[in-house]
NUMARPA-91849 format. One record per atom (N, C-alpha, C): residue number from 1; residue in one letter; atom name; x, y, z. Coordinates in steps of 0.2 Angstrom, whole numbers, plus 5000, padded with zeros to 4 digits. Atoms other than C-alpha are relative to their C-alpha. Layout:
BEGIN
  num  residuo  atomo     u     v     w
  NUM        A     CA     X     Y     Z
...
//
This chain:
BEGIN
  num  residuo  atomo     u     v     w
    1        M      N  4996  4994  5001
    1        M     CA  4914  4981  4964
    1        M      C  5007  4999  4999
    2        S      N  4993  5001  5002
    2        S     CA  4930  4983  4955
    2        S      C  5005  5003  5005
    3        D      N  4994  4997  4996
    3        D     CA  4947  4987  4964
    3        D      C  5000  5007  5000
    4        M      N  4999  4993  5001
    4        M     CA  4948  5004  4956
    4        M      C  4994  5004  5004
    5        V      N  5006  4996  4996
    5        V     CA  4930  5009  4963
    5        V      C  5001  4999  5007
    6        K      N  4999  5001  4993
    6        K     CA  4934  5002  4980
    6        K      C  5005  5005  5002
    7        S      N  4995  4996  4998
    7        S     CA  4950  5012  4980
    7        S      C  4998  5007  5000
    8        F      N  5003  4993  5000
    8        F     CA  4941  5028  4975
    8        F      C  4995  5001  5006
    9        V      N  5005  5000  4995
    9        V     CA  4927  5025  4988
    9        V      C  5004  5001  5007
   10        V      N  4996  4999  4994
   10        V     CA  4941  5023  5002
   10        V      C  5003  5007  5000
   11        L      N  4997  4993  5000
   11        L     CA  4949  5039  4996
   11        L      C  4995  5005  5003
   12        I      N  5005  4995  4998
   12        I     CA  4933  5049  4998
   12        I      C  4998  4999  5007
   13        I      N  5001  5001  4993
   13        I     CA  4930  5041  5015
   13        I      C  5005  5003  5004
   14        S      N  4994  4997  4996
   14        S     CA  4947  5046  5021
   14        S      C  5000  5007  5000
   15        V      N  5000  4992  5000
   15        V     CA  4945  5064  5015
   15        V      C  4995  5002  5005
   16        I      N  5006  4998  4995
   16        I     CA  4928  5065  5025
   16        I      C  5002  4999  5007
   17        V      N  4998  5001  4993
   17        V     CA  4935  5057  5041
   17        V      C  5005  5004  5002
   18        V      N  4994  4996  4998
   18        V     CA  4951  5066  5042
   18        V      C  4998  5008  5000
   19        H      N  5002  4993  4999
   19        H     CA  4943  5083  5038
   19        H      C  4995  5001  5005
   20        L      N  5005  5000  4994
   20        L     CA  4929  5080  5051
   20        L      C  5004  5001  5006
   21        A      N  4995  4999  4994
   21        A     CA  4943  5077  5064
   21        A      C  5003  5006  5000
   22        Y      N  4996  4994  5000
   22        Y     CA  4952  5092  5059
   22        Y      C  4995  5006  5002
   23        I      N  5005  4995  4999
   23        I     CA  4937  5104  5059
   23        I      C  4996  4999  5006
   24        G      N  5004  5001  4994
   24        G     CA  4929  5096  5074
   24        G      C  5004  5000  5006
   25        Y      N  4996  5000  4994
   25        Y     CA  4944  5095  5086
   25        Y      C  5007  5003  4999
   26        I      N  4992  4998  5000
   26        I     CA  4962  5098  5080
   26        I      C  5000  5007  4999
   27        R      N  4999  4993  5001
   27        R     CA  4960  5115  5073
   27        R      C  4997  5005  5005
   28        P      N  5003  4996  4995
   28        P     CA  4948  5122  5086
   28        P      C  5005  5000  5007
   29        E      N  4996  5001  4994
   29        E     CA  4959  5115  5100
   29        E      C  5007  5004  4999
   30        A      N  4994  4996  5001
   30        A     CA  4975  5122  5092
   30        A      C  4999  5007  5000
   31        D      N  5001  4993  5000
   31        D     CA  4968  5139  5090
   31        D      C  4999  5002  5007
   32        L      N  5001  4998  4993
   32        L     CA  4962  5139  5108
   32        L      C  5007  5000  5004
   33        L      N  4993  5000  4997
   33        L     CA  4980  5134  5114
   33        L      C  5004  5006  4998
   34        L      N  4996  4995  5002
   34        L     CA  4988  5147  5103
   34        L      C  4998  5007  5003
   35        E      N  5003  4994  4997
   35        E     CA  4976  5161  5109
   35        E      C  5002  5001  5007
   36        T      N  4999  5000  4993
   36        T     CA  4979  5156  5127
   36        T      C  5008  5002  5001
   37        A      N  4993  4998  5000
   37        A     CA  4998  5157  5124
   37        A      C  5002  5007  4998
   38        R      N  4999  4993  5002
   38        R     CA  4997  5174  5115
   38        R      C  4998  5004  5006
   39        Q      N  5002  4995  4995
   39        Q     CA  4987  5182  5129
   39        Q      C  5005  4999  5006
   40        A      N  4995  5001  4994
   40        A     CA  5000  5175  5142
   40        A      C  5007  5003  4998
   41        G      N  4993  4998  5002
   41        G     CA  5014  5182  5132
   41        G      C  5005  4995  4999
   42        Q      N  4996  5005  5001
   42        Q     CA  5021  5165  5129
   42        Q      C  5001  4998  4993
   43        S      N  4999  5003  5006
   43        S     CA  5028  5156  5114
   43        S      C  4995  4994  4999
   44        S      N  5005  5006  5002
   44        S     CA  5017  5142  5105
   44        S      C  5002  4994  5004
   45        P      N  4998  5007  4996
   45        P     CA  5017  5126  5116
   45        P      C  5001  4995  4995
   46        R      N  4999  5006  5004
   46        R     CA  5023  5110  5108
   46        R      C  4995  4995  5002
   47        H      N  5006  5004  4999
   47        H     CA  5006  5102  5109
   47        H      C  4999  4996  4993
   48        L      N  5001  5005  5006
   48        L     CA  5001  5087  5097
   48        L      C  4996  5004  4995
   49        V      N  5005  4997  5005
   49        V     CA  4986  5097  5090
   49        V      C  5003  5006  4996
   50        I      N  4997  4994  5003
   50        I     CA  4997  5112  5086
   50        I      C  5005  4997  4994
   51        V      N  4995  5003  5005
   51        V     CA  5010  5100  5077
   51        V      C  4996  4998  4994
   52        L      N  5004  5003  5005
   52        L     CA  4995  5093  5067
   52        L      C  4996  5005  4996
   53        K      N  5005  4996  5002
   53        K     CA  4985  5108  5063
   53        K      C  5000  5003  4993
   54        D      N  4999  4996  5007
   54        D     CA  4991  5114  5046
   54        D      C  4997  4995  4994
   55        Y      N  5003  5003  5006
   55        Y     CA  4984  5109  5029
   55        Y      C  5004  4994  4997
   56        E      N  4996  5005  5002
   56        E     CA  4999  5099  5024
   56        E      C  5000  4994  5004
   57        Q      N  5000  5006  4996
   57        Q     CA  4998  5087  5038
   57        Q      C  4993  4997  4999
   58        E      N  5007  5003  5002
   58        E     CA  4979  5085  5034
   58        E      C  5000  4996  4994
   59        I      N  5000  5003  5006
   59        I     CA  4983  5080  5017
   59        I      C  5004  4993  5001
   60        C      N  4996  5006  4998
   60        C     CA  4997  5068  5023
   60        C      C  4996  4994  5003
   61        F      N  5004  5005  4997
   61        F     CA  4985  5059  5034
   61        F      C  4995  4997  4996
   62        I      N  5005  5003  5005
   62        I     CA  4972  5057  5020
   62        I      C  5004  4995  4996
   63        L      N  4997  5005  5004
   63        L     CA  4985  5049  5009
   63        L      C  5003  4994  5004
   64        M      N  4998  5005  4996
   64        M     CA  4991  5039  5023
   64        M      C  4995  4994  5001
   65        L      N  5006  5004  4999
   65        L     CA  4974  5031  5026
   65        L      C  4999  4996  4993
   66        W      N  5001  5003  5007
   66        W     CA  4973  5028  5007
   66        W      C  5005  4995  4999
   67        G      N  4994  5005  5001
   67        G     CA  4990  5020  5006
   67        G      C  4999  4994  5005
   68        I      N  5001  5005  4996
   68        I     CA  4986  5009  5021
   68        I      C  4995  4995  4997
   69        F      N  5005  5005  5003
   69        F     CA  4970  5002  5013
   69        F      C  5003  4997  4994
   70        L      N  4997  5003  5006
   70        L     CA  4980  4999  4996
   70        L      C  5004  4994  5002
   71        I      N  4995  5005  4997
   71        I     CA  4993  4989  5006
   71        I      C  4997  4994  5003
   72        L      N  5003  5006  4997
   72        L     CA  4982  4979  5017
   72        L      C  4995  4996  4996
   73        S      N  5004  5003  5005
   73        S     CA  4970  4975  5003
   73        S      C  5004  4995  4996
   74        K      N  4996  5005  5004
   74        K     CA  4984  4967  4993
   74        K      C  5003  4994  5005
   75        C      N  4997  5005  4995
   75        C     CA  4991  4958  5009
   75        C      C  4994  4995  5001
   76        H      N  5006  5005  4999
   76        H     CA  4973  4951  5012
   76        H      C  4999  4995  4994
   77        T      N  5001  5004  5006
   77        T     CA  4972  4945  4994
   77        T      C  5005  4994  5000
   78        I      N  4994  5005  5000
   78        I     CA  4989  4935  4996
   78        I      C  4998  4995  5006
   79        L      N  5001  5005  4995
   79        L     CA  4985  4928  5013
   79        L      C  4993  4996  5000
   80        H      N  5006  5004  5001
   80        H     CA  4967  4923  5008
   80        H      C  5001  4994  4996
   81        S      N  4999  5006  5004
   81        S     CA  4974  4911  4996
   81        S      C  5006  4996  5002
   82        K      N  4994  5004  4998
   82        K     CA  4989  4905  5005
   82        K      C  4999  4993  5002
   83        Y      N  5001  5007  4998
   83        Y     CA  4981  4889  5011
   83        Y      C  5001  4996  4994
   84        L      N  5000  5004  5006
   84        L     CA  4981  4883  4993
   84        L      C  5007  4997  4999
   85        Y      N  4994  5003  5001
   85        Y     CA  4999  4880  4994
   85        Y      C  5001  4993  5004
   86        T      N  5000  5006  4996
   86        T     CA  4996  4866  5007
   86        T      C  4995  4995  4998
   87        V      N  5006  5005  5003
   87        V     CA  4982  4857  4997
   87        V      C  5002  4998  4994
   88        D      N  4999  5003  5007
   88        D     CA  4985  4845  4983
   88        D      C  4994  5001  4996
   89        I      N  5006  4999  5005
   89        I     CA  4973  4852  4970
   89        I      C  5001  4997  4994
   90        I      N  4998  5004  5006
   90        I     CA  4982  4842  4957
   90        I      C  5000  4992  5002
   91        K      N  5000  5007  4998
   91        K     CA  4976  4824  4959
   91        K      C  5000  4995  4994
   92        E      N  5000  5005  5005
   92        E     CA  4980  4809  4948
   92        E      C  4993  4997  4998
   93        T      N  5006  5004  5001
   93        T     CA  4967  4800  4939
   93        T      C  5001  4993  5002
   94        A      N  5000  5007  4997
   94        A     CA  4963  4782  4942
   94        A      C  5006  4996  4997
   95        D      N  4994  5003  5002
   95        D     CA  4978  4776  4931
   95        D      C  5006  5003  5002
   96        E      N  4995  4996  4998
   96        E     CA  4989  4788  4940
   96        E      C  5004  5004  4995
   97        H      N  4997  4996  5005
   97        H     CA  4993  4798  4925
   97        H      C  4997  5007  5000
   98        I      N  5002  4993  5000
   98        I     CA  4992  4817  4924
   98        I      C  4996  5001  4993
   99        V      N  5004  4999  5006
   99        V     CA  4977  4821  4912
   99        V      C  4998  5008  5001
  100        P      N  5001  4993  5000
  100        P     CA  4978  4840  4909
  100        P      C  4993  5003  5000
  101        E      N  5007  4998  5001
  101        E     CA  4960  4842  4903
  101        E      C  4996  4999  5006
  102        Q      N  5004  5001  4994
  102        Q     CA  4953  4834  4918
  102        Q      C  5001  5004  5006
  103        I      N  4998  4995  4995
  103        I     CA  4963  4844  4930
  103        I      C  4998  5007  4999
  104        I      N  5002  4993  5001
  104        I     CA  4959  4860  4922
  104        I      C  4992  5001  5001
  105        A      N  5007  5000  4999
  105        A     CA  4940  4856  4922
  105        A      C  4999  5000  5008
  106        R      N  5001  5000  4993
  106        R     CA  4942  4852  4941
  106        R      C  5001  5006  5003
  107        L      N  4999  4994  4998
  107        L     CA  4950  4868  4944
  107        L      C  4995  5005  4999
  108        D      N  5005  4996  5002
  108        D     CA  4936  4877  4935
  108        D      C  4994  4999  5004
  109        T      N  5006  5002  4997
  109        T     CA  4922  4868  4944
  109        T      C  5000  5000  5008
  110        E      N  5000  5001  4993
  110        E     CA  4928  4864  4962
  110        E      C  5002  5006  5004
  111        L      N  4998  4994  4996
  111        L     CA  4936  4880  4967
  111        L      C  4995  5006  4999
  112        S      N  5004  4994  5000
  112        S     CA  4927  4896  4971
  112        S      C  5002  5005  4995
  113        T      N  4998  4995  5004
  113        T     CA  4927  4911  4961
  113        T      C  5007  5004  5002
  114        D      N  4994  4996  4997
  114        D     CA  4940  4920  4972
  114        D      C  5006  4996  4999
  115        H      N  4994  5004  5001
  115        H     CA  4952  4905  4972
  115        H      C  5001  4998  4993
  116        S      N  4999  5002  5007
  116        S     CA  4950  4901  4954
  116        S      C  5004  5005  4996
  117        S      N  4996  4995  5003
  117        S     CA  4958  4918  4950
  117        S      C  5006  5001  5004
  118        A      N  4994  4999  4997
  118        A     CA  4972  4916  4962
  118        A      C  5006  4999  4996
  119        P      N  4995  5001  5005
  119        P     CA  4989  4917  4954
  119        P      C  5003  4993  5000
  120        L      N  4998  5007  5000
  120        L     CA  4993  4899  4959
  120        L      C  4996  4996  4995
  121        V      N  5004  5004  5004
  121        V     CA  4978  4892  4950
  121        V      C  5001  5002  4993
  122        Q      N  4999  4998  5007
  122        Q     CA  4981  4903  4935
  122        Q      C  5006  4997  4997
  123        T      N  4993  5003  5002
  123        T     CA  4999  4897  4934
  123        T      C  4999  4993  4998
  124        L      N  5001  5007  5001
  124        L     CA  4993  4879  4935
  124        L      C  4996  4999  4993
  125        R      N  5004  5000  5006
  125        R     CA  4980  4882  4922
  125        R      C  5004  5001  4993
  126        T      N  4996  4998  5005
  126        T     CA  4992  4890  4910
  126        T      C  5005  4994  4998
  127        A      N  4995  5006  5001
  127        A     CA  5005  4876  4912
  127        A      C  4997  4994  4997
  128        L      N  5003  5006  5002
  128        L     CA  4993  4862  4910
  128        L      C  4997  5001  4993
  129        W      N  5003  4999  5007
  129        W     CA  4985  4870  4894
  129        W      C  5006  4999  4995
  130        R      N  4994  5001  5004
  130        R     CA  5003  4871  4887
  130        R      C  5002  4993  4999
  131        Y      N  4998  5007  5000
  131        Y     CA  5007  4853  4892
  131        Y      C  4995  4996  4996
  132        A      N  5005  5004  5003
  132        A     CA  4990  4847  4885
  132        A      C  5001  5001  4992
  133        G      N  4999  4999  5007
  133        G     CA  4994  4854  4868
  133        G      C  5007  4998  4997
  134        T      N  4994  5002  5003
  134        T     CA  5012  4849  4866
  134        T      C  5003  4993  5003
  135        Q      N  4997  5006  4996
  135        Q     CA  5015  4834  4879
  135        Q      C  5007  5000  5001
  136        N      N  4993  4999  5000
  136        N     CA  5032  4841  4881
  136        N      C  5001  5003  5007
  137        I      N  4999  4998  4993
  137        I     CA  5038  4843  4899
  137        I      C  5004  5007  5000
  138        Q      N  4997  4994  5000
  138        Q     CA  5050  4857  4894
  138        Q      C  4996  5006  4999
  139        N      N  5005  4994  5001
  139        N     CA  5036  4868  4888
  139        N      C  4996  5001  5006
  140        L      N  5003  5000  4994
  140        L     CA  5027  4864  4904
  140        L      C  5004  5004  5005
  141        S      N  4995  4996  4995
  141        S     CA  5042  4871  4914
  141        S      C  5001  5007  4998
  142        D      N  4999  4993  5002
  142        D     CA  5044  4886  4903
  142        D      C  4993  5004  5001
  143        A      N  5007  4996  4999
  143        A     CA  5025  4890  4905
  143        A      C  5000  5002  5007
  144        V      N  5000  4998  4993
  144        V     CA  5027  4890  4924
  144        V      C  5005  5006  5001
  145        E      N  4995  4994  4999
  145        E     CA  5043  4901  4923
  145        E      C  4997  5006  4997
  146        S      N  5003  4994  5003
  146        S     CA  5034  4913  4911
  146        S      C  4994  5003  5004
  147        S      N  5005  4998  4996
  147        S     CA  5019  4914  4922
  147        S      C  5002  5003  5007
  148        V      N  4997  4997  4994
  148        V     CA  5029  4917  4938
  148        V      C  5003  5007  4998
  149        E      N  4997  4994  5002
  149        E     CA  5039  4931  4929
  149        E      C  4994  5005  4998
  150        A      N  5005  4995  5001
  150        A     CA  5023  4939  4923
  150        A      C  4996  5002  5006
  151        L      N  5002  4998  4994
  151        L     CA  5016  4939  4940
  151        L      C  5004  5005  5004
  152        A      N  4995  4995  4997
  152        A     CA  5031  4948  4947
  152        A      C  4999  5006  4997
  153        I      N  5000  4993  5004
  153        I     CA  5030  4961  4933
  153        I      C  4993  5003  5002
  154        R      N  5006  4997  4998
  154        R     CA  5011  4963  4937
  154        R      C  5000  5003  5007
  155        Q      N  4999  4997  4993
  155        Q     CA  5014  4965  4955
  155        Q      C  5003  5006  5001
  156        D      N  4996  4994  4999
  156        D     CA  5027  4978  4953
  156        D      C  4996  5006  4997
  157        A      N  5004  4994  5003
  157        A     CA  5015  4988  4941
  157        A      C  4995  5002  5005
  158        E      N  5006  4998  4996
  158        E     CA  5001  4987  4953
  158        E      C  5002  5004  5007
  159        N      N  4998  4996  4994
  159        N     CA  5012  4994  4967
  159        N      C  5002  5007  4998
  160        A      N  4997  4993  5002
  160        A     CA  5016  5010  4957
  160        A      C  4996  5005  5004
  161        M      N  5004  4994  4996
  161        M     CA  5002  5020  4966
  161        M      C  5003  5000  5007
  162        I      N  4997  5000  4993
  162        I     CA  5009  5014  4983
  162        I      C  5006  5004  5000
  163        R      N  4994  4996  5001
  163        R     CA  5026  5020  4978
  163        R      C  4999  5007  4999
  164        Y      N  5002  4993  5001
  164        Y     CA  5019  5036  4972
  164        Y      C  4998  5004  5007
  165        L      N  5003  4997  4993
  165        L     CA  5010  5040  4989
  165        L      C  5006  5000  5005
  166        I      N  4995  4999  4995
  166        I     CA  5026  5036  4999
  166        I      C  5005  5005  4997
  167        W      N  4996  4995  5002
  167        W     CA  5035  5048  4988
  167        W      C  4997  5007  5001
  168        A      N  5003  4994  5000
  168        A     CA  5022  5061  4988
  168        A      C  4999  5003  5007
  169        I      N  5001  4998  4993
  169        I     CA  5019  5062  5007
  169        I      C  5006  5005  5002
  170        P      N  4994  4996  4998
  170        P     CA  5037  5069  5010
  170        P      C  5000  5006  4996
  171        S      N  5000  4994  5005
  171        S     CA  5035  5081  4995
  171        S      C  4995  5005  5003
  172        I      N  5005  4996  4997
  172        I     CA  5019  5088  5003
  172        I      C  5003  5003  5006
  173        G      N  4996  4997  4994
  173        G     CA  5029  5090  5019
  173        G      C  5005  5006  4998
  174        F      N  4995  4995  5002
  174        F     CA  5042  5100  5010
  174        F      C  4997  5006  4997
  175        I      N  5004  4994  5002
  175        I     CA  5029  5111  5002
  175        I      C  4998  5004  5006
  176        G      N  5002  4997  4994
  176        G     CA  5023  5115  5020
  176        G      C  5007  5004  5003
  177        T      N  4993  4997  4998
  177        T     CA  5042  5119  5024
  177        T      C  5001  5007  4996
  178        V      N  4999  4994  5004
  178        V     CA  5043  5131  5010
  178        V      C  4995  5006  5001
  179        R      N  5006  4996  4998
  179        R     CA  5026  5139  5014
  179        R      C  5002  5004  5007
  180        G      N  4998  4998  4994
  180        G     CA  5032  5141  5032
  180        G      C  5005  5005  5000
  181        I      N  4994  4995  5001
  181        I     CA  5049  5149  5028
  181        I      C  4998  5006  4997
  182        G      N  5003  4994  5003
  182        G     CA  5040  5161  5016
  182        G      C  4996  5004  5004
  183        E      N  5004  4996  4996
  183        E     CA  5028  5167  5029
  183        E      C  5005  5003  5006
  184        A      N  4995  4998  4995
  184        A     CA  5043  5168  5042
  184        A      C  5003  5006  4997
  185        L      N  4996  4994  5003
  185        L     CA  5052  5180  5030
  185        L      C  4996  5006  5000
  186        S      N  5004  4994  5000
  186        S     CA  5037  5191  5029
  186        S      C  4999  5004  5007
  187        Y      N  5000  4997  4993
  187        Y     CA  5038  5194  5048
  187        Y      C  5007  5003  5002
  188        A      N  4993  4998  4999
  188        A     CA  5057  5199  5046
  188        A      C  5000  5007  5003
  189        D      N  5000  4993  4997
  189        D     CA  5053  5218  5050
  189        D      C  4998  5000  5007
  190        E      N  5003  5001  4994
  190        E     CA  5043  5213  5065
  190        E      C  5006  4997  5005
  191        A      N  4995  5003  4996
  191        A     CA  5057  5202  5071
  191        A      C  5006  5005  5002
  192        L      N  4995  4995  4999
  192        L     CA  5070  5216  5069
  192        L      C  4998  5005  5005
  193        A      N  5002  4995  4995
  193        A     CA  5059  5227  5080
  193        A      C  4999  4996  5007
  194        G      N  5000  5003  4993
  194        G     CA  5059  5214  5094
  194        G      C  4994  4995  5000
  195        D      N  5005  5005  5000
  195        D     CA  5043  5204  5090
  195        D      C  5001  4994  4996
  196        I      N  4998  5006  5004
  196        I     CA  5048  5187  5085
  196        I      C  4994  4994  5000
  197        A      N  5005  5005  5000
  197        A     CA  5031  5178  5088
  197        A      C  4998  4998  4993
  198        G      N  5003  5002  5007
  198        G     CA  5025  5179  5070
  198        G      C  5005  4995  4996
  199        M      N  4995  5004  5003
  199        M     CA  5042  5172  5064
  199        M      C  5000  4993  5003
  200        T      N  4999  5006  4997
  200        T     CA  5043  5158  5076
  200        T      C  4994  4995  4999
  201        N      N  5006  5004  5001
  201        N     CA  5025  5153  5073
  201        N      C  5000  4997  4992
  202        S      N  5000  5002  5007
  202        S     CA  5028  5152  5054
  202        S      C  5006  4995  4999
  203        L      N  4995  5005  5000
  203        L     CA  5044  5142  5057
  203        L      C  4998  4994  5003
  204        G      N  5003  5006  4997
  204        G     CA  5034  5130  5067
  204        G      C  4996  4996  4995
  205        V      N  5004  5003  5006
  205        V     CA  5023  5127  5052
  205        V      C  5005  4996  4995
  206        A      N  4995  5003  5004
  206        A     CA  5038  5123  5042
  206        A      C  5003  4994  5002
  207        F      N  4997  5006  4998
  207        F     CA  5046  5111  5053
  207        F      C  4995  4995  5002
  208        N      N  5005  5005  4998
  208        N     CA  5030  5103  5059
  208        N      C  4997  4996  4994
  209        S      N  5003  5004  5005
  209        S     CA  5024  5098  5042
  209        S      C  5005  4995  4997
  210        T      N  4995  5005  5002
  210        T     CA  5041  5090  5037
  210        T      C  5000  4995  5005
  211        L      N  5000  5005  4995
  211        L     CA  5041  5081  5054
  211        L      C  4995  4995  4999
  212        V      N  5005  5005  5000
  212        V     CA  5024  5073  5052
  212        V      C  5000  4996  4993
  213        A      N  5000  5004  5007
  213        A     CA  5026  5069  5033
  213        A      C  5006  4995  5000
  214        L      N  4994  5005  5000
  214        L     CA  5043  5060  5036
  214        L      C  4998  4994  5005
  215        L      N  5002  5005  4995
  215        L     CA  5035  5050  5051
  215        L      C  4995  4996  4996
  216        I      N  5005  5004  5004
  216        I     CA  5020  5045  5040
  216        I      C  5004  4996  4994
  217        S      N  4996  5004  5006
  217        S     CA  5032  5040  5025
  217        S      C  5004  4994  5003
  218        I      N  4996  5006  4997
  218        I     CA  5043  5029  5037
  218        I      C  4995  4995  5001
  219        F      N  5005  5005  4998
  219        F     CA  5027  5020  5043
  219        F      C  4997  4997  4994
  220        L      N  5003  5003  5006
  220        L     CA  5020  5017  5025
  220        L      C  5006  4996  4997
  221        M      N  4995  5003  5003
  221        M     CA  5037  5012  5019
  221        M      C  5001  4993  5004
  222        F      N  5000  5007  4996
  222        F     CA  5037  4998  5033
  222        F      C  4995  4996  4998
  223        L      N  5006  5004  5002
  223        L     CA  5020  4992  5028
  223        L      C  5002  4998  4993
  224        F      N  4998  5002  5007
  224        F     CA  5026  4992  5010
  224        F      C  5005  4995  4999
  225        H      N  4995  5005  5000
  225        H     CA  5041  4982  5013
  225        H      C  4997  4993  5002
  226        Q      N  5003  5006  4998
  226        Q     CA  5030  4969  5022
  226        Q      C  4996  4997  4994
  227        L      N  5004  5003  5006
  227        L     CA  5019  4968  5007
  227        L      C  5004  4997  4995
  228        Q      N  4995  5002  5005
  228        Q     CA  5034  4966  4995
  228        Q      C  5003  4993  5003
  229        R      N  4997  5006  4997
  229        R     CA  5040  4952  5007
  229        R      C  4994  4994  4999
  230        L      N  5005  5005  5002
  230        L     CA  5023  4943  5005
  230        L      C  5000  4998  4993
  231        Q      N  5000  5002  5007
  231        Q     CA  5023  4945  4986
  231        Q      C  5006  4996  4998
  232        D      N  4994  5004  5001
  232        D     CA  5041  4938  4985
  232        D      C  4999  4993  5002
  233        G      N  5002  5006  4997
  233        G     CA  5035  4924  4996
  233        G      C  4995  4996  4996
  234        Q      N  5005  5003  5004
  234        Q     CA  5020  4921  4985
  234        Q      C  5003  4997  4993
  235        I      N  4997  5002  5006
  235        I     CA  5031  4919  4969
  235        I      C  5004  4994  5002
  236        V      N  4996  5006  4998
  236        V     CA  5043  4907  4978
  236        V      C  4995  4994  5002
  237        D      N  5005  5005  4998
  237        D     CA  5028  4897  4985
  237        D      C  4997  4997  4993
  238        I      N  5003  5003  5006
  238        I     CA  5020  4895  4967
  238        I      C  5005  4996  4997
  239        Q      N  4995  5004  5003
  239        Q     CA  5037  4889  4960
  239        Q      C  5001  4994  5003
  240        A      N  4999  5006  4996
  240        A     CA  5039  4877  4974
  240        A      C  4994  4995  4999
  241        Y      N  5006  5005  5001
  241        Y     CA  5021  4870  4972
  241        Y      C  5000  4997  4994
  242        C      N  5000  5003  5006
  242        C     CA  5023  4868  4954
  242        C      C  5005  4994  4999
  243        D      N  4995  5005  5000
  243        D     CA  5039  4858  4956
  243        D      C  4998  4994  5004
  244        R      N  5002  5006  4995
  244        R     CA  5032  4847  4970
  244        R      C  4994  4996  4997
  245        Y      N  5006  5004  5001
  245        Y     CA  5015  4843  4964
  245        Y      C  4998  4999  4992
  246        L      N  5001  5001  5007
  246        L     CA  5016  4845  4945
  246        L      C  5006  4998  4996
  247        L      N  4994  5002  5004
  247        L     CA  5033  4844  4937
  247        L      C  5003  4993  5003
  248        A      N  4997  5006  4997
  248        A     CA  5039  4830  4949
  248        A      C  4996  4994  4998
  249        R      N  5004  5006  5002
  249        R     CA  5024  4819  4945
  249        R      C  5000  4998  4993
  250        I      N  4999  5001  5007
  250        I     CA  5026  4821  4926
  250        I      C  5006  4997  4999
  251        K      N  4994  5003  5001
  251        K     CA  5044  4817  4927
  251        K      C  5000  4993  5002
//
């Protein structure tokens, strides 16, 4: 199953799970609390289900679950191949010389499918093919540098959806703010007459949606920074591995 299909499936599951939670517990409980407060002549209580009950918050939670999956899946991919940096997968031949063709064949046959597609192995394969064709250590070093730069560019491009979600969630919260303020203005006549319940409830919608969206955005931003830290560390590890096990031996 491709990464795009997995991402789409997780999005559908997130929609179903969050919506079931809302229609099964959050909205019925919030309606009950609001009705109880109305009959008692009190203002809306500051209860968690009331803060979460609106549609903007539901959408934010759906996007949060999707974003968490995207971030954790990338983190798992990096951590899954991290042990490769502690293993000498470049071994000299019997005469203690680097033979690129033999090393490339060993990388293709001895490593599993997941590990053979790891960025470290791809970088080594590209550099060794360059060295096999030119027998020039400068071309080998240039191949490592270009592979590492391409990896950084690819990682940045793959993070575009995560950055979009982190931007979109506060925007959805602001949409709830605009909607709540618009509803509050429609109760202006009632507020002038002394009944401010409708206006306060609508303002609660405005502020609650912004509050929830900003908190979710802060949480996702924290996870995203941890992902970027792992990705930057991966690039540094690849460069250090090539310097230690490949370039140093050829020199």
